[in-house]
C-alpha positions in Angstrom: 200.3 92.7 90.9 203.9 91.8 91.4 204.9 88.8 93.4 208.3 87.8 94.7 209.5 84.4 93.9 212.6 82.7 95.5 214.6 80.3 93.4 217.8 78.4 94.2 220.6 78.4 91.7 223.8 76.2 91.4 227.0 78.3 92.0 227.9 77.8 88.3 224.6 79.1 87.1 224.7 82.1 89.4 228.1 83.1 88.3 226.9 82.8 84.6 223.9 85.1 85.7 226.0 87.5 87.3 228.4 87.7 84.2 225.4 88.6 82.0 224.0 91.1 84.5 227.4 92.9 84.6 227.9 92.7 80.8 224.3 94.0 80.1 224.0 96.4 82.9 220.9 94.8 83.9 219.4 93.6 87.2 219.2 89.8 88.1 215.3 90.2 88.1 215.4 91.7 84.6 217.5 88.9 83.2 215.6 86.1 84.7 212.3 87.8 83.8 213.3 87.9 80.2 214.6 84.4 80.2 211.3 83.0 81.8 209.2 85.0 79.2 211.2 83.4 76.3 210.9 79.9 77.9 207.2 80.2 78.4 206.7 81.6 74.8 208.7 78.7 73.4 206.6 76.2 75.5 203.5 77.8 74.1 204.9 77.7 70.6 205.7 73.9 70.9 202.3 73.1 72.4 200.4 74.9 69.5 202.7 73.4 67.0 202.1 70.0 68.3 198.3 70.6 68.2 198.3 71.9 64.5 200.9 69.6 63.1 198.4 66.8 62.0 196.5 69.5 60.2 199.5 70.8 58.3 200.7 67.3 57.5 197.3 66.6 56.0 197.8 69.6 53.8 201.2 68.4 52.6 203.0 70.9 54.9 205.8 68.7 56.1 208.7 71.2 56.9 209.2 74.7 57.8 210.2 75.5 54.3 206.9 74.1 53.0 205.1 76.5 55.3 207.1 79.4 54.2 206.6 78.6 50.6 202.8 78.3 51.2 202.7 81.6 53.0 204.9 83.4 50.6 
């Protein structure tokens, strides 16, 4: 089910949004939906990372490079 949500934008943000909409030949809804999806995915990633970080540090995985080396 799709719901309608109303948001208020500053004039500057609205102009930036309209510039992206024009450049990408997309609708405002598409651009805002994509931005929200990315924002929520990033929030989820940060929450998960925060939760797993103590376990990773206990294994000596202190940086992203350490993790990439362990996985490779």
